Backbone bond lengths (Angstrom), bond angles and torsions (degrees), N, CA, C in turn:
res aa  C-N    CA-C-N  psi(-1)  N-CA   C-N-CA  omega(-1)  CA-C   N-CA-C  phi
1 M - - - 1.448 - - 1.533 112.72 -
2 D 1.319 118.43 -30.28 1.485 122.03 175.57 1.564 107.10 -66.03
3 I 1.362 119.26 -37.78 1.493 116.28 178.98 1.473 109.81 -66.83
4 V 1.267 121.86 -43.44 1.449 126.73 -178.85 1.539 107.54 -60.83
5 Q 1.409 115.38 -45.41 1.499 114.81 178.19 1.463 113.01 -62.09
6 D 1.451 117.09 -41.35 1.464 117.78 -179.62 1.438 108.97 -61.17
7 A 1.365 120.42 -41.90 1.479 123.55 -178.34 1.532 110.55 -62.01
8 M 1.284 115.39 -37.04 1.434 121.36 -177.66 1.608 105.59 -65.49
9 M 1.264 114.20 -46.67 1.466 120.21 -174.96 1.604 108.40 -60.59
10 K 1.275 117.77 -46.54 1.408 125.61 177.20 1.508 111.12 -59.56
11 L 1.274 118.59 -39.86 1.422 123.63 178.08 1.564 111.16 -62.26
12 A 1.369 109.13 -48.06 1.506 116.89 -179.82 1.523 114.18 -65.56
13 E 1.273 115.44 -42.54 1.451 121.79 176.83 1.470 115.62 -67.07
14 K 1.273 115.54 -41.71 1.520 111.84 -170.73 1.581 113.29 -103.30
15 Y 1.403 116.64 -21.14 1.470 121.30 -177.95 1.374 117.95 -119.06
16 S 1.296 120.70 19.11 1.482 121.90 -176.23 1.574 113.67 -63.10
17 D 1.323 115.05 -22.56 1.449 118.33 -178.83 1.588 109.20 -86.31
18 R 1.221 121.13 -0.61 1.496 122.06 -176.00 1.574 108.47 -84.13
19 P 1.252 118.02 152.94 1.500 125.36 177.38 1.523 109.89 -59.32
20 V 1.287 119.63 143.53 1.440 127.55 -172.81 1.498 108.11 -60.75
21 D 1.344 123.07 -34.91 1.509 121.85 -177.44 1.433 109.69 -70.43
22 E 1.412 127.50 -15.98 1.378 128.62 174.81 1.506 116.21 -80.31
23 L 1.332 115.66 -23.55 1.441 122.46 -167.19 1.611 109.90 -61.06
24 P 1.256 119.19 -48.36 1.433 117.52 -176.58 1.488 114.87 -52.62
25 M 1.357 117.33 -41.88 1.428 121.22 -172.35 1.576 105.68 -77.51
26 L 1.292 118.50 -42.81 1.447 120.95 168.15 1.471 120.34 -52.03
27 F 1.377 114.29 -44.06 1.431 121.77 174.09 1.403 112.20 -60.80
28 Q 1.395 122.41 -43.97 1.391 125.52 -177.83 1.554 110.12 -62.07
29 R 1.283 117.95 -44.87 1.486 121.82 177.84 1.478 112.23 -62.06
30 I 1.298 116.06 -45.18 1.450 123.84 177.97 1.511 112.30 -58.91
31 L 1.389 113.85 -44.94 1.418 119.84 179.61 1.593 110.91 -61.60
32 Q 1.316 109.59 -48.80 1.497 117.26 178.55 1.532 112.61 -53.53
33 N 1.345 115.47 -49.63 1.431 119.65 176.62 1.503 117.52 -64.24
34 T 1.377 115.39 -35.69 1.432 120.56 174.56 1.571 111.96 -63.19
35 I 1.371 112.48 -44.88 1.427 113.60 -179.43 1.573 110.56 -62.54
36 R 1.351 118.89 -41.93 1.428 124.83 -179.07 1.564 107.01 -59.74
37 D 1.326 115.18 -49.59 1.446 120.88 179.89 1.617 112.26 -53.50
38 W 1.376 111.92 -44.77 1.434 119.85 -178.92 1.543 113.38 -58.04
39 Y 1.432 112.24 -44.14 1.420 119.26 178.68 1.481 113.42 -69.82
40 R 1.332 117.44 -34.19 1.475 120.20 175.18 1.548 109.92 -63.32
41 R 1.244 114.33 -44.81 1.626 120.56 -176.00 1.502 103.99 -67.62
42 Q 1.320 121.49 -38.93 1.493 120.66 -178.08 1.461 110.21 -66.29
43 K 1.412 116.34 -37.16 1.497 118.97 179.66 1.506 111.33 -63.48
44 V 1.325 114.76 -38.80 1.473 119.78 -176.97 1.509 108.43 -75.36
45 R 1.302 122.13 -38.94 1.454 125.37 174.14 1.526 109.86 -58.26
46 S 1.366 112.90 -51.78 1.475 119.71 -179.98 1.522 113.49 -53.18
47 T 1.322 113.67 -42.14 1.467 118.97 -178.44 1.533 109.52 -60.84
48 W 1.396 114.02 -53.45 1.456 121.40 179.73 1.540 112.51 -58.43
49 T 1.333 115.57 -43.62 1.412 120.23 -174.68 1.477 109.96 -68.38
50 T 1.338 116.13 -36.94 1.504 120.17 178.98 1.593 108.21 -69.84
51 L 1.252 117.61 -39.60 1.456 120.66 -175.55 1.682 105.47 -66.49
52 F 1.321 112.13 -45.96 1.524 117.58 -173.58 1.595 108.22 -75.80
53 S 1.270 117.72 -30.98 1.464 118.99 -175.46 1.626 106.32 -69.77
54 S 1.275 119.76 -25.12 1.413 117.45 176.43 1.505 119.29 -69.70
55 F 1.347 114.83 -10.60 1.421 125.53 177.24 1.522 112.67 -87.75
56 G 1.269 116.71 -22.20 1.479 116.55 -172.08 1.469 107.83 -144.08
57 G 1.320 118.15 -179.86 1.462 126.61 177.26 1.525 111.83 -73.24
58 K 1.334 114.73 173.61 1.442 119.96 176.91 1.541 107.01 -81.91
59 E 1.300 113.80 114.30 1.501 119.78 177.40 1.503 108.93 -102.36
60 D 1.364 116.56 -50.54 1.386 116.63 -176.73 1.578 110.16 -143.74
61 D 1.281 116.13 121.29 1.437 115.63 -172.44 1.520 116.23 -99.79
62 D 1.367 113.39 28.62 1.486 115.98 176.22 1.509 114.80 -69.20
63 D 1.338 118.55 -35.75 1.471 122.10 -179.00 1.538 104.57 -101.60
64 H 1.199 124.10 95.47 1.423 128.50 174.60 1.530 114.62 -134.66
65 D 1.267 114.12 157.08 1.419 121.60 -171.39 1.523 110.92 -64.26
66 I 1.227 120.73 135.29 1.530 126.61 -179.28 1.457 110.62 -52.93
67 L 1.337 112.59 -47.62 1.499 119.11 -174.73 1.448 111.31 -67.99
68 E 1.385 121.39 -33.17 1.342 121.86 178.84 1.545 113.23 -68.21
69 T 1.370 117.98 -30.04 1.478 116.10 171.44 1.457 115.34 -69.99
70 L 1.365 120.30 -21.10 1.370 123.40 173.10 1.560 116.96 -73.15
71 A 1.329 113.74 -28.11 1.410 121.65 -175.59 1.531 113.27 -55.65
72 A 1.359 115.05 -56.21 1.467 119.82 179.43 1.422 113.29 -175.77
73 E 1.365 116.64 149.39 1.426 120.86 173.70 1.515 112.68 -78.79
74 D 1.317 111.03 -40.27 1.557 115.57 178.23 1.438 115.59 -84.80
75 T 1.290 117.22 163.43 1.558 118.40 -178.76 1.483 114.47 -82.33
76 S 1.300 122.50 -3.91 1.441 121.84 -179.01 1.460 112.40 -58.52
77 N 1.326 123.64 -26.03 1.445 124.92 -179.44 1.491 113.24 -96.80
78 V 1.295 119.48 0.98 1.460 122.60 178.37 1.537 107.40 -75.97
79 P 1.316 119.42 124.11 1.341 119.94 178.04 1.551 115.78 -69.41
80 V 1.288 116.46 138.64 1.526 119.36 -175.96 1.564 110.77 -102.81
81 S 1.229 116.66 -28.37 1.441 117.76 -178.25 1.523 112.63 -93.92
82 P 1.310 122.03 149.94 1.527 121.68 -177.60 1.511 108.95 -63.03
83 A 1.284 124.20 -27.01 1.476 125.06 -179.36 1.567 104.05 -70.40
84 A 1.309 118.24 -47.11 1.464 120.04 -179.70 1.504 111.52 -63.66
85 Q 1.378 115.80 -37.79 1.512 115.36 178.96 1.460 112.32 -65.60
86 L 1.371 117.29 -37.74 1.477 125.38 178.05 1.537 107.74 -59.73
87 E 1.350 112.16 -49.11 1.492 115.13 -177.07 1.528 110.71 -63.50
88 Q 1.292 122.72 -40.16 1.428 126.16 177.94 1.543 109.12 -62.59
89 G 1.251 113.25 -42.98 1.516 117.45 -177.15 1.500 110.26 -66.37
90 Q 1.311 118.25 -35.93 1.443 124.89 179.03 1.584 107.35 -69.84
91 L 1.298 113.15 -40.30 1.572 116.75 179.61 1.546 108.35 -65.00
92 L 1.306 116.56 -45.31 1.440 119.86 -178.85 1.602 107.79 -62.67
93 A 1.316 116.69 -41.20 1.474 114.90 -178.34 1.543 110.90 -64.33
94 I 1.394 115.85 -37.43 1.428 117.72 173.78 1.446 117.06 -59.17
95 I 1.335 115.83 -41.58 1.431 124.79 -178.87 1.580 107.35 -66.37
96 E 1.372 117.62 -48.06 1.461 121.51 -179.64 1.596 109.02 -59.65
97 A 1.257 117.55 -43.92 1.505 119.04 176.82 1.450 115.87 -61.72
98 A 1.404 113.55 -33.41 1.507 118.54 -178.17 1.581 106.08 -70.91
99 I 1.421 114.24 -42.11 1.473 116.54 -179.26 1.610 108.51 -62.24
100 E 1.319 116.57 -42.29 1.489 120.64 -178.63 1.470 113.63 -59.15
101 K 1.415 114.76 -25.80 1.439 118.42 -179.28 1.518 117.06 -81.40
102 L 1.393 114.15 -11.85 1.469 116.82 -179.55 1.530 108.36 -73.36
103 P 1.384 112.41 152.31 1.479 116.96 176.88 1.573 108.07 -62.64
104 G 1.354 114.98 157.59 1.467 118.92 -169.19 1.426 116.35 -60.86
105 R 1.352 120.29 -39.76 1.477 119.11 -177.94 1.531 107.21 -74.59
106 Q 1.296 121.12 -31.34 1.478 117.56 -178.08 1.530 106.13 -75.09
107 R 1.269 121.69 -38.26 1.495 124.68 177.79 1.497 108.92 -61.47
108 E 1.309 117.08 -45.92 1.512 121.04 -179.35 1.537 111.98 -63.01
109 A 1.401 117.62 -41.13 1.426 119.94 178.78 1.483 112.33 -71.12
110 F 1.350 116.30 -37.31 1.473 120.84 177.22 1.514 112.64 -62.67
111 M 1.396 113.85 -46.43 1.482 117.93 -174.59 1.596 106.31 -68.12
112 L 1.326 118.28 -45.08 1.430 117.59 -178.67 1.560 113.47 -66.00
113 R 1.225 117.34 -34.67 1.542 120.41 179.33 1.500 114.21 -75.14
114 Y 1.329 112.17 -51.17 1.553 115.07 -172.45 1.563 113.75 -95.45
115 W 1.307 117.71 -32.00 1.452 116.49 -175.81 1.568 109.15 -93.12
116 E 1.349 116.51 -41.64 1.513 121.58 179.81 1.493 108.85 -85.21
117 E 1.469 117.30 -11.42 1.383 118.93 -178.68 1.509 120.03 55.45
118 L 1.310 113.86 37.31 1.453 122.97 177.01 1.572 104.63 -81.96
119 D 1.294 115.87 148.34 1.527 117.86 173.95 1.562 103.77 -80.67
120 V 1.339 111.71 176.95 1.418 125.46 -173.00 1.586 107.01 -59.58
121 A 1.279 117.89 -50.18 1.423 123.33 -177.96 1.513 113.24 -60.67
122 E 1.392 117.11 -46.21 1.434 121.83 176.80 1.478 114.72 -60.91
123 T 1.377 114.04 -40.72 1.504 118.91 177.44 1.437 108.27 -67.61
124 A 1.264 124.01 -44.17 1.478 125.22 177.87 1.499 111.56 -57.33
125 A 1.344 115.90 -37.76 1.481 115.82 175.85 1.512 112.11 -72.54
126 A 1.145 120.40 -40.16 1.433 124.40 177.59 1.575 112.01 -61.03
127 M 1.268 114.75 -42.31 1.433 121.81 -176.15 1.568 113.25 -83.18
128 G 1.431 113.09 -18.26 1.481 115.79 -176.40 1.532 113.08 72.36
129 C 1.375 114.92 37.13 1.441 114.62 179.37 1.551 106.91 -141.55
130 S 1.242 117.32 -179.45 1.524 122.15 -177.45 1.576 108.23 -79.50
131 E 1.326 114.40 160.73 1.489 119.62 -178.72 1.498 108.30 -69.88
132 G 1.370 121.23 -26.53 1.438 123.82 175.45 1.528 108.74 -64.75
133 S 1.329 116.55 -46.24 1.486 119.28 178.20 1.507 111.10 -60.74
134 V 1.274 120.15 -39.07 1.591 122.37 174.80 1.522 107.45 -57.22
135 K 1.337 117.77 -51.10 1.375 121.78 -175.92 1.536 112.43 -60.19
136 T 1.323 115.15 -40.80 1.491 122.53 177.92 1.546 108.88 -65.90
137 H 1.309 116.18 -50.18 1.537 117.22 179.56 1.520 112.20 -59.29
138 C 1.355 113.11 -40.05 1.506 115.58 -176.09 1.579 108.75 -68.99
139 S 1.336 115.57 -38.57 1.455 118.56 -175.86 1.546 110.25 -71.09
140 R 1.322 115.80 -36.38 1.350 122.50 176.77 1.577 109.76 -64.86
141 A 1.305 115.01 -47.68 1.438 121.26 -178.54 1.542 109.62 -63.62
142 V 1.221 122.43 -39.19 1.491 125.41 -179.41 1.572 104.91 -68.66
143 H 1.292 120.30 -43.76 1.424 118.25 -176.53 1.580 106.77 -70.29
144 S 1.286 121.13 -42.94 1.558 122.14 176.38 1.489 108.06 -58.54
145 L 1.265 122.08 -44.20 1.458 120.27 -177.40 1.499 112.83 -68.25
146 S 1.327 115.09 -35.75 1.404 120.71 176.37 1.594 112.36 -61.22
147 V 1.362 113.08 -41.97 1.447 117.09 178.64 1.459 112.28 -69.69
148 L 1.355 117.99 -46.07 1.519 125.06 178.09 1.595 106.49 -56.39
149 L 1.288 116.20 -52.49 1.480 117.14 -173.34 1.510 110.69 -70.87
150 K 1.323 118.72 -36.20 1.460 118.70 177.51 1.632 111.18 -60.90
151 A 1.427 113.06 -36.48 1.428 117.36 -179.52 1.523 107.27 -65.49
152 K 1.314 120.46 -27.98 1.401 124.33 176.95 1.481 116.44 -83.15
153 G 1.369 115.39 -5.08 1.465 124.54 -176.25 1.429 112.87 82.93
154 V 1.359 120.80 21.84 1.400 121.17 178.48 1.534 107.99 -109.65
155 S 1.365 117.95 129.90 1.418 121.05 178.83 1.608 107.41 -113.20
156 L 1.247 116.81 102.34 1.403 120.31 175.43 1.500 117.20 -117.01
157 E 1.392 113.29 36.21 1.443 118.08 -173.23 1.537 110.71 -63.06
158 D 1.290 117.69 -36.51 1.419 122.40 178.58 1.534 110.45 -59.09
159 V 1.251 118.40 -38.90 1.505 126.16 178.96 1.503 108.69 -64.43
160 F 1.329 116.83 -48.16 1.465 118.93 -175.81 1.534 116.56 -92.65
161 S 1.283 119.31 7.84 1.402 121.18 -179.36 1.515 120.03 -82.53
162 R 1.425 114.41 22.24 1.416 116.91 -173.57 1.539 108.01 -70.13
163 S 1.318 117.85 150.21 1.514 124.47 176.74 1.484 109.35 -63.21
164 E 1.303 115.17 149.16 1.459 122.01 173.08 1.518 114.02 -94.81
165 N 1.354 114.17 2.90 1.474 118.21 -176.86 1.501 112.87 -82.26
């Protein structure tokens, strides 16, 4: 909701003199760019937070890596040895790189659906497309990620096998 509000403020500040019939398309573009900017900022914050968190204990978990939240809620999957931590870090880097290789709309749909946990209707509204398009983009993203990760020797089919319904 904050992203939508920011996009609306940008529209009002910079394009208030435009004809009313141009505003929906302008808003759509501003919203898409604002969402992309937010994800870019989160990636940078996550990188620095991850780097600095290795120097100290866990004080505040508000800024954490999106992929770390996917790993597990319980601590049974948290690696305890340095070798296991390195392996998990490398695996996360492979996953992030695979996500970055997705086409923009697929990446956007995938991130909104699976990481932000929006439902199909909410994702369609955020992306400005139909629910069918969201399902198609997500399906293609999951398939592409599966192929990219399998080529790297990573099998995460259980992670990505969430239902599109």
